[in-house]
MOPAC internal coordinates of N, CA, C and O (Angstrom, degrees):
PM7 1SCF
backbone

  N    0.0000 0     0.00 0     0.00 0    0    0    0
  C    1.4750 1     0.00 0     0.00 0    1    0    0
  C    1.4924 1   110.92 1     0.00 0    2    1    0
  O    1.2310 1   118.37 1   141.45 1    3    2    1
  N    1.3071 1   120.71 1   -38.55 1    3    2    1
  C    1.4725 1   123.01 1  -173.61 1    5    3    2
  C    1.5742 1   105.42 1   -70.75 1    6    5    3
  O    1.2310 1   119.63 1   144.44 1    7    6    5
  N    1.3121 1   118.32 1   -35.56 1    7    6    5
  C    1.5020 1   118.15 1  -179.04 1    9    7    6
  C    1.5626 1   107.08 1   -66.08 1   10    9    7
  O    1.2310 1   119.66 1   135.04 1   11   10    9
  N    1.3258 1   118.26 1   -44.96 1   11   10    9
  C    1.4512 1   121.86 1   174.41 1   13   11   10
  C    1.3962 1   111.57 1   -53.22 1   14   13   11
  O    1.2310 1   119.47 1   135.02 1   15   14   13
  N    1.3960 1   118.62 1   -44.98 1   15   14   13
  C    1.4713 1   118.67 1  -177.67 1   17   15   14
  C    1.4962 1   111.14 1   -65.46 1   18   17   15
  O    1.2310 1   117.75 1   149.90 1   19   18   17
  N    1.3104 1   121.89 1   -30.10 1   19   18   17
  C    1.5030 1   124.61 1   178.65 1   21   19   18
  C    1.4683 1   111.47 1   -77.38 1   22   21   19
  O    1.2310 1   119.18 1   133.71 1   23   22   21
  N    1.3330 1   119.17 1   -46.29 1   23   22   21
  C    1.4734 1   118.45 1  -172.34 1   25   23   22
  C    1.4361 1   108.45 1   -92.47 1   26   25   23
  O    1.2310 1   115.49 1   152.82 1   27   26   25
  N    1.3057 1   126.16 1   -27.18 1   27   26   25
  C    1.4507 1   126.60 1   178.53 1   29   27   26
  C    1.4712 1   110.13 1  -132.52 1   30   29   27
  O    1.2310 1   118.68 1  -104.14 1   31   30   29
  N    1.2469 1   120.12 1    75.86 1   31   30   29
  C    1.5008 1   125.07 1  -171.97 1   33   31   30
  C    1.5093 1   111.84 1   -57.28 1   34   33   31
  O    1.2310 1   119.54 1   131.20 1   35   34   33
  N    1.2875 1   118.48 1   -48.80 1   35   34   33
  C    1.4052 1   122.29 1  -175.90 1   37   35   34
  C    1.5454 1   114.24 1   -68.31 1   38   37   35
  O    1.2310 1   118.85 1   151.50 1   39   38   37
  N    1.3132 1   119.79 1   -28.50 1   39   38   37
  C    1.4554 1   123.31 1   175.35 1   41   39   38
  C    1.4591 1   106.56 1   -71.33 1   42   41   39
  O    1.2310 1   119.07 1   141.83 1   43   42   41
  N    1.3683 1   119.37 1   -38.17 1   43   42   41
  C    1.5331 1   120.27 1   179.07 1   45   43   42
  C    1.4934 1   109.95 1   -58.72 1   46   45   43
  O    1.2310 1   117.97 1   143.94 1   47   46   45
  N    1.2938 1   121.47 1   -36.06 1   47   46   45
  C    1.4727 1   122.96 1  -177.68 1   49   47   46
  C    1.6434 1   104.75 1   -78.50 1   50   49   47
  O    1.2310 1   118.58 1   145.97 1   51   50   49
  N    1.3040 1   120.32 1   -34.03 1   51   50   49
  C    1.3967 1   119.95 1  -179.55 1   53   51   50
  C    1.5974 1   110.41 1   -68.90 1   54   53   51
  O    1.2310 1   122.28 1   139.85 1   55   54   53
  N    1.3031 1   113.23 1   -40.15 1   55   54   53
  C    1.5149 1   111.34 1   179.88 1   57   55   54
  C    1.4877 1   114.94 1   -68.89 1   58   57   55
  O    1.2310 1   120.30 1   163.24 1   59   58   57
  N    1.4472 1   117.03 1   -16.76 1   59   58   57
  C    1.3505 1   118.05 1   172.53 1   61   59   58
  C    1.4867 1   116.27 1   -94.28 1   62   61   59
  O    1.2310 1   119.97 1  -175.31 1   63   62   61
  N    1.3592 1   117.67 1     4.69 1   63   62   61
  C    1.4587 1   122.72 1   173.90 1   65   63   62
  C    1.5011 1   111.43 1    89.63 1   66   65   63
  O    1.2310 1   115.53 1  -168.90 1   67   66   65
  N    1.2221 1   126.08 1    11.10 1   67   66   65
  C    1.3376 1   128.43 1   175.16 1   69   67   66
  C    1.5276 1   116.58 1   -92.80 1   70   69   67
  O    1.2310 1   119.87 1   -96.09 1   71   70   69
  N    1.3884 1   117.85 1    83.91 1   71   70   69
  C    1.4218 1   120.93 1  -167.37 1   73   71   70
  C    1.6001 1   111.76 1   -71.06 1   74   73   71
  O    1.2310 1   118.96 1   133.42 1   75   74   73
  N    1.2695 1   119.59 1   -46.58 1   75   74   73
  C    1.4126 1   122.12 1  -170.78 1   77   75   74
  C    1.5902 1   108.70 1   -72.18 1   78   77   75
  O    1.2310 1   122.11 1   149.02 1   79   78   77
  N    1.3793 1   113.57 1   -30.98 1   79   78   77
  C    1.3671 1   117.91 1  -174.96 1   81   79   78
  C    1.6590 1   102.67 1   -77.58 1   82   81   79
  O    1.2310 1   119.26 1   148.16 1   83   82   81
  N    1.2580 1   119.01 1   -31.84 1   83   82   81
  C    1.4786 1   123.35 1  -178.86 1   85   83   82
  C    1.4995 1   105.52 1   -67.56 1   86   85   83
  O    1.2310 1   118.31 1   134.01 1   87   86   85
  N    1.2492 1   120.82 1   -45.99 1   87   86   85
  C    1.4547 1   127.90 1   176.88 1   89   87   86
  C    1.5002 1   110.47 1   -56.03 1   90   89   87
  O    1.2310 1   119.99 1   127.81 1   91   90   89
  N    1.2596 1   117.63 1   -52.19 1   91   90   89
  C    1.4187 1   122.83 1  -179.04 1   93   91   90
  C    1.5393 1   112.92 1   -65.55 1   94   93   91
  O    1.2310 1   119.93 1   148.94 1   95   94   93
  N    1.3426 1   117.74 1   -31.06 1   95   94   93
  C    1.3939 1   122.37 1   178.05 1   97   95   94
  C    1.5401 1   110.55 1   -76.54 1   98   97   95
  O    1.2310 1   121.55 1   144.27 1   99   98   97
  N    1.3885 1   114.64 1   -35.73 1   99   98   97
  C    1.4521 1   116.47 1   172.90 1  101   99   98
  C    1.4887 1   117.06 1   -61.57 1  102  101   99
  O    1.2310 1   122.46 1   143.10 1  103  102  101
  N    1.2681 1   112.89 1   -36.90 1  103  102  101
  C    1.4595 1   121.72 1   175.23 1  105  103  102
  C    1.5767 1   112.15 1   -61.12 1  106  105  103
  O    1.2310 1   122.68 1   135.17 1  107  106  105
  N    1.3426 1   112.47 1   -44.83 1  107  106  105
  C    1.3936 1   122.66 1   178.64 1  109  107  106
  C    1.5060 1   110.28 1   -63.45 1  110  109  107
  O    1.2310 1   120.99 1   128.74 1  111  110  109
  N    1.4407 1   115.71 1   -51.26 1  111  110  109
  C    1.4292 1   115.80 1  -174.69 1  113  111  110
  C    1.5752 1   117.63 1   -75.70 1  114  113  111
  O    1.2310 1   119.48 1   171.28 1  115  114  113
  N    1.3757 1   118.60 1    -8.72 1  115  114  113
  C    1.4460 1   119.61 1   176.34 1  117  115  114
  C    1.6194 1   113.18 1   -59.66 1  118  117  115
  O    1.2310 1   121.29 1   151.89 1  119  118  117
  N    1.2736 1   115.13 1   -28.11 1  119  118  117
  C    1.5501 1   118.31 1   171.15 1  121  119  118
  C    1.4937 1   104.40 1   -89.69 1  122  121  119
  O    1.2310 1   124.58 1   -34.00 1  123  122  121
  N    1.2888 1   108.80 1   146.00 1  123  122  121
  C    1.5436 1   119.67 1   178.59 1  125  123  122
  C    1.4833 1   109.86 1   -65.97 1  126  125  123
  O    1.2310 1   117.71 1   139.64 1  127  126  125
  N    1.2632 1   121.97 1   -40.36 1  127  126  125
  C    1.5234 1   122.09 1   172.17 1  129  127  126
  C    1.4325 1   112.62 1   -64.21 1  130  129  127
  O    1.2310 1   115.09 1   147.28 1  131  130  129
  N    1.2492 1   126.92 1   -32.72 1  131  130  129
  C    1.3780 1   128.84 1   179.60 1  133  131  130
  C    1.4891 1   113.36 1   -79.57 1  134  133  131
  O    1.2310 1   118.67 1   173.33 1  135  134  133
  N    1.3111 1   120.14 1    -6.67 1  135  134  133
  C    1.4833 1   118.19 1  -178.08 1  137  135  134
  C    1.5311 1   111.10 1   -72.08 1  138  137  135
  O    1.2310 1   121.53 1   140.15 1  139  138  137
  N    1.3484 1   114.68 1   -39.85 1  139  138  137
  C    1.4667 1   117.68 1  -177.77 1  141  139  138
  C    1.5768 1   112.93 1   -60.76 1  142  141  139
  O    1.2310 1   123.01 1   130.53 1  143  142  141
  N    1.4471 1   111.84 1   -49.47 1  143  142  141
  C    1.5330 1   108.67 1   174.35 1  145  143  142
  C    1.5682 1   114.63 1   -61.23 1  146  145  143
  O    1.2310 1   123.49 1   142.59 1  147  146  145
  N    1.2181 1   110.91 1   -37.41 1  147  146  145
  C    1.5683 1   112.13 1  -179.52 1  149  147  146
  C    1.5869 1   112.73 1   -66.84 1  150  149  147
  O    1.2310 1   121.67 1   148.90 1  151  150  149
  N    1.2564 1   114.41 1   -31.10 1  151  150  149
  C    1.4698 1   113.81 1   173.22 1  153  151  150
  C    1.4518 1   112.02 1   -73.33 1  154  153  151
  O    1.2310 1   119.56 1   139.04 1  155  154  153
  N    1.2664 1   118.45 1   -40.96 1  155  154  153
  C    1.4158 1   120.19 1   176.02 1  157  155  154
  C    1.4816 1   117.71 1   -59.28 1  158  157  155
  O    1.2310 1   124.12 1   138.28 1  159  158  157
  N    1.2954 1   109.71 1   -41.72 1  159  158  157
  C    1.5611 1   123.48 1   175.31 1  161  159  158
  C    1.4781 1   108.70 1   -59.67 1  162  161  159
  O    1.2310 1   119.08 1   136.23 1  163  162  161
  N    1.2916 1   119.36 1   -43.77 1  163  162  161
  C    1.4264 1   124.99 1  -173.57 1  165  163  162
  C    1.5401 1   112.21 1   -69.05 1  166  165  163
  O    1.2310 1   124.56 1   135.61 1  167  166  165
  N    1.3947 1   108.85 1   -44.39 1  167  166  165
  C    1.5558 1   114.38 1   175.06 1  169  167  166
  C    1.3824 1   114.46 1   -68.19 1  170  169  167
  O    1.2310 1   117.22 1   138.82 1  171  170  169
  N    1.2412 1   122.89 1   -41.18 1  171  170  169
  C    1.4367 1   125.56 1   177.30 1  173  171  170
  C    1.5657 1   110.43 1   -63.06 1  174  173  171
  O    1.2310 1   120.83 1   139.75 1  175  174  173
  N    1.3652 1   116.02 1   -40.25 1  175  174  173
  C    1.3917 1   119.82 1  -179.98 1  177  175  174
  C    1.5906 1   114.28 1   -66.06 1  178  177  175
  O    1.2310 1   124.88 1   139.37 1  179  178  177
  N    1.3179 1   108.24 1   -40.63 1  179  178  177
  C    1.5253 1   114.02 1   171.64 1  181  179  178
  C    1.3995 1   117.04 1   -63.41 1  182  181  179
  O    1.2310 1   118.56 1   138.47 1  183  182  181
  N    1.4183 1   120.35 1   -41.53 1  183  182  181
  C    1.5308 1   123.89 1   175.28 1  185  183  182
  C    1.4726 1   107.94 1   -60.59 1  186  185  183
  O    1.2310 1   119.19 1   138.89 1  187  186  185
  N    1.3419 1   119.16 1   -41.11 1  187  186  185
  C    1.5063 1   122.85 1  -177.03 1  189  187  186
  C    1.5667 1   112.21 1   -65.75 1  190  189  187
  O    1.2310 1   124.40 1   142.83 1  191  190  189
  N    1.3541 1   109.16 1   -37.17 1  191  190  189
  C    1.4255 1   115.87 1  -179.14 1  193  191  190
  C    1.5756 1   111.21 1   -67.34 1  194  193  191
  O    1.2310 1   121.53 1   140.50 1  195  194  193
  N    1.4088 1   114.68 1   -39.50 1  195  194  193
  C    1.3939 1   120.07 1  -178.28 1  197  195  194
  C    1.5962 1   108.71 1   -70.40 1  198  197  195
  O    1.2310 1   120.71 1   143.68 1  199  198  197
  N    1.3061 1   116.24 1   -36.32 1  199  198  197
  C    1.4720 1   121.13 1  -179.28 1  201  199  198
  C    1.6181 1   107.00 1   -69.17 1  202  201  199
  O    1.2310 1   119.67 1   140.89 1  203  202  201
  N    1.1919 1   118.24 1   -39.11 1  203  202  201
  C    1.4520 1   125.83 1   176.66 1  205  203  202
  C    1.6254 1   109.10 1   -59.33 1  206  205  203
  O    1.2310 1   122.57 1   138.89 1  207  206  205
  N    1.2977 1   112.68 1   -41.11 1  207  206  205
  C    1.5114 1   116.78 1  -176.00 1  209  207  206
  C    1.5296 1   105.81 1   -71.70 1  210  209  207
  O    1.2310 1   119.97 1   136.19 1  211  210  209
  N    1.4101 1   117.67 1   -43.81 1  211  210  209
  C    1.4134 1   117.73 1   179.07 1  213  211  210
  C    1.4289 1   116.85 1   -63.86 1  214  213  211
  O    1.2310 1   121.16 1   144.77 1  215  214  213
  N    1.3385 1   115.38 1   -35.23 1  215  214  213
  C    1.5414 1   120.57 1   173.99 1  217  215  214
  C    1.5829 1   114.84 1   -63.54 1  218  217  215
  O    1.2310 1   123.69 1   140.56 1  219  218  217
  N    1.3636 1   110.53 1   -39.44 1  219  218  217
  C    1.4651 1   116.50 1   178.94 1  221  219  218
  C    1.4905 1   112.43 1   -64.96 1  222  221  219
  O    1.2310 1   121.57 1   143.96 1  223  222  221
  N    1.3732 1   114.59 1   -36.04 1  223  222  221
  C    1.4880 1   116.35 1   178.22 1  225  223  222
  C    1.4160 1   110.18 1   -75.13 1  226  225  223
  O    1.2310 1   116.37 1   146.02 1  227  226  225
  N    1.3090 1   124.50 1   -33.98 1  227  226  225
  C    1.4676 1   125.29 1   173.24 1  229  227  226
  C    1.5051 1   108.46 1   -60.55 1  230  229  227
  O    1.2310 1   118.76 1   136.07 1  231  230  229
  N    1.3966 1   119.96 1   -43.93 1  231  230  229
  C    1.2822 1   121.79 1  -170.13 1  233  231  230
  C    1.6270 1   111.69 1   -69.17 1  234  233  231
  O    1.2310 1   123.13 1   141.86 1  235  234  233
  N    1.3245 1   111.61 1   -38.14 1  235  234  233
  C    1.4099 1   119.55 1   172.71 1  237  235  234
  C    1.4832 1   116.54 1   -62.65 1  238  237  235
  O    1.2310 1   121.68 1   144.95 1  239  238  237
  N    1.4850 1   114.39 1   -35.05 1  239  238  237
  C    1.3998 1   120.75 1   178.97 1  241  239  238
  C    1.5346 1   111.55 1   -68.60 1  242  241  239
  O    1.2310 1   122.57 1   142.41 1  243  242  241
  N    1.2782 1   112.67 1   -37.59 1  243  242  241
  C    1.4640 1   121.54 1  -178.14 1  245  243  242
  C    1.5680 1   114.81 1   -67.88 1  246  245  243
  O    1.2310 1   123.11 1   144.38 1  247  246  245
  N    1.4255 1   111.64 1   -35.62 1  247  246  245
  C    1.4534 1   117.75 1   177.55 1  249  247  246
  C    1.5725 1   110.99 1   -69.99 1  250  249  247
  O    1.2310 1   117.01 1   155.42 1  251  250  249
  N    1.1880 1   123.29 1   -24.58 1  251  250  249
  C    1.4049 1   128.35 1  -174.21 1  253  251  250
  C    1.5349 1   109.43 1   -73.87 1  254  253  251
  O    1.2310 1   120.10 1   180.00 1  255  254  253

């Protein structure tokens, strides 16, 4: 998934169900200069999503 986020940032957002963010990312990555910020944005967003998922699992485990 990280490689998809680097090489195809907008598809990374689409696969996670973020349609408007994918559209904005696609507009950004159309330009060659915008590709690097779009890729960084996609990777950081992916890492934040994974961290949120881990935190939610920990919170659920602590509540039990």
